[in-house]
N, C-alpha and C positions, 0 to 999 in steps of 0.2 A: 345236375347237369350244366357243364359250363357253357357260356354264350358261343364260343367258337364251335365246340362240339355239337350243340344244338342246331347250329346252321348246316353242318355237314349232315347230320341226320335228316333235317328237313330236305336238303338237296337230293339226298338219296331216295327219299321217299317220292319227291316230285318226279325225277326221272323214271322211277318204277312205275308210276302211275301213267306217265306219257307213253312209255314202252308198252304197257299193258293195252292201254287204248288203242295204239297204233297196230299192235299184234291182233287185237279182235277185228280191227277195220279190215286189215289185210286178209285175215281168214274169210271174213264175209265177202270180200272182193274177189277172192279165189274161187268161190262157188257160186259167183254171180253169173247171170246169163251173159254180160260182157266177156268174162274170161272164157266161156265156152264158145262165143263168137269169134273170139281170136283162133281158136283151135280149128273151127270150121273154115275160117278164112285160110288159114295156113294150108289146109287139105285142099282147097279150091285152087290156090296159087300154085301148089306144087303139081297139080294136073296142068295148069296153064303154063308152066315153066317161065315163071317170072321170077328170077333169082332176087332181083333188088327189093321188091316189095316183101317177098318171104323172109329176107334177113331182117328187114325193117320191123316185120311183126315179131320175130323171134326176140328182138331186143325189147319190143313193147311188152312182151310176155315175162320178162326178166323181173319186173316190178318197177315202182316209181323211182322218182330221184333221190329219196332217202336211202333206198336199198342199194342203188348203184354207188351212193356216195360212202356207204360202209363198206361195200365191196371193194371200192378203190383204195380204201384206207386199210381195211384188213381182208385182203384176198385169200387168206388162209381159211377164213369163216365161210365164204362161199364155195371154196374148194371142198372142204369138209362136208358141207352140206350136198354138194354134187356126188361125192364118193359114196355118202350114205344113201343116196337116191332119196332124200327126205323132200317131201312136197311142201315145203315151207322157205319163205325167203330170210335173208338175215335179219332184217328189222322184225320180222314176225317171230323169229327165234328169241331175239333180245326182248321183244314184248312179252312172249310167254315166260321167259325167265323173269322179268320184272312183276308179272302177274303173280306167279309162285312165291317169290320172294314175299310179296305183301301178304300172301295167304299164310306162310309159315310164320311171318312175324305177328299177324294177328292170332294164330293158334297158339304159339308160345307165350304171348303177353296174356292170353286169357288164362292160361294156367298159374299166373301170378308171377313169372319170372321177371327179372328186371328188363327194362326195355333195351339196355344195351346188349344183353344177351340174346333177346328175341331179334335184335336187328343183325348181330353177326351170325347167328344160326339161320335165320332167314335168308341173308344174302347168299351164304355158302350152299344151303340146300337148293334155294330158288334157282341159282345159276349152275350149281353142280350137277343136278339131276339131268336136265335138258341137254346140257352140253356133254355130260358123260354118255347119255344113251346115243346121241348123235356120233360121237367119237368111236364108240363100241360098234356101231352100225357100219361107219366108214372104214374101221380097221379090218372088219370082217369082210367087207366086199374087197378091200385092196389085197387081203390074203387069197380070196377066191380068184381074184385077177392073176395075181402071180402063179397060183397053181395051174390055172388054164393056159398061161401065156406060151409055155413051151411047145404045147400041141398046137396052139395057133400059129406059132412060128414055123412048124413043121408042114401045116396045112398050106401056108404062103408058099413055102419052098417047093413043096410038090405040084402047086399049081402053076408056079413059074416054069418048073421043068416040063410040064404038060404043055407049055406054050402059051399060057394066058397072060396078059398084061397085069401090071401092079393093081390098077383099080379093080379089074375083075377078081383078082387074088383076094384082095382085101373084102370085096363083096362076098366072096364065099365064105370066108371067116364069119362075117356078119351074119350070113344066113344059117351057118351050120353051128356055130359055136353058142354055148349057153351064156346065159347073163352071169357076171358082168361084161366079159370081153366081147360077146356078141354085140351087146348093146353099144359098147363104146366105139367098135369098129362101124357099126351101122350109122352111128351119128357123123363119123368122119365121112363115109360114103355119102350121106345126105347133104353134108355141107358141100362136097364137090359137085353134087348134083345142083345145088342152089347156086353155083357159080364160083365158090372159093377155089384158090389155087391148091394144088394136092399138097404141097409143102406147108402151107398155112393150115389146112385142115388136119394135117398130121400133128403139127405144132400144137394146135388147140387140143387135141387128144393127150398129149404128154402134159399140158398145163391142167387138164382135167384130173389125170393119174399120173402124178410126177414120180415115176419110179425109173430107176437106173436102167433096168431091163427094157422098158419101152423106150427110153430115150436112145438106147443103142440101136433098136429096131429102126427108129425114125432116122437116126443119123446114117445108118447104113442105106437107107433107101436114098437120102439126099444125097450123099456123097457118090453113090454109084450113078444116080442121075447126071451128075456133072462129069465124072471121070470114066464110067463104064465098068464092067467087069461082070463076073458070075454071081449075081445076086442070090440066086439059090442055093448055092455052095455056101456063101456067106451066112444065110439064114440057117442051114443045117448046123455049120459049127456054132453059131450063137444059141441055138436051142440046147445044144449039149452043154455049154457053159451055162446057161440059165438053170438047168437041171442040176448041175453039180453045186451051183450056188445055193439052190432050193434046199438041197440035202445037207449043206453045212448049215444053213439057217435053222433047220429043224433040230439038229444036234445041239447048236448053241441053245435054242429055246427049251430044249429038255435040260440042259446042265443048269440053266439059271431060273428054272421052274420054282425053287425053293426061295431064291431071293426075291422073286415077284410076289409069291404068296406072303412072304414076311412083311413086305412093303404095304400090301392091301390091309393085313392084320393091323399093322401099326397106325395106319391112316384111319381105319374104321373104329378102333377101340376108343380113343378119346371122344369121337363124335357120338359114339353110342352111350359111353357114360355120361355125358353132358346131357343127353337127350333124356336118360333114365332119371338122372337126379334133377332135372327141371321139372319132370312130370310127377314124380314121386315126393320129393322134398323142395319145392321152391324156394323155402327159406334158407336153404343151405347157401344160396347166393344172395337172396333177398336181404339177409341181415347185415351184408357188408356193402350193398350196392351204392350207399351214400359216402363211402369212403373215397377221399381223392385219388388213392392210388388203384382203385378198382377198375377204372376205364382203362388205362394203360396196361394194366396187368392182365385183363381179359383181351386185349387187343393183341398183345404180343404171342400168345400161344398159336392162333390161327396162322400168323405170319410164319412163325417157326415151324409149324407143321406143314406148310406149303414148301418151305425151302427145304426141309428134310425129305419130304417125299420127291421133290425133283432130284436131290443128289442121290437117294436110294435107286430111283428109276433109271437114272443115268448109269448108275454102276452095273445094272443087271440087263440092260438093253444095249445091244451092239449093232451098229451099222454094218451090214454084210452086203 
């Protein structure tokens, strides 16, 4: 192992250990009496109708400065965790991934495989498994949100036709609609109750669930607030458009199902073969591990695999 490469390996191990320790500490902190005390204080403040103190406590519950720094530089990570309704902070997720990476590196090393292979496999599995689970959960809730959204828009339109104002109509959706759309509308209503402006609360909801359909819904409310108009009629037409869009999306998904399955097989096959060979015949790679070309040759395939996966996935996924 060359000197420069050794420093890279040691740096990766150091970062993984730091993230693992941070993740364990945040998990312990999340179940501590202090965290439960924050929730109790929020309930008391809600009854006392103190918006500033409530918003301050909501920020306190988001996590420490390190989590907020990561959220600021990678907002997509916090957004994905929120959409998945994962009870874990961004730094805790990175800590979990670092800990799993170390575990997989140790397990592969015990089998006798070269350390460079253990490092590559551990990093891919350690970060791929948690992020994959979170991404699948977020995608599932996003699809459920889009499936429920036309009915929610219809409910708001009928409430407006019955003479209810916008906040009351949104509150009806929060009470009657199932999760996730009922939960998201309920959070927006709670933010308004805590003192946020209606436009700001709705904008926050769009940031939590950044879909074109929800953006059109919020934009219609904001524009009508400034210019006036029949908002109920706008919502009824919007719900029809959203249903037609959902029908087209499902047709495209059916037509591209074979391509997505091929992508999954092509991604899983080399990883599966690598794991089987490392477990059953460690000497298959061990005999050439000291060759100078071994490290670059074993680094290139994962990079090419990621590039190929992105290309195939972009070919079979269409934004509608």
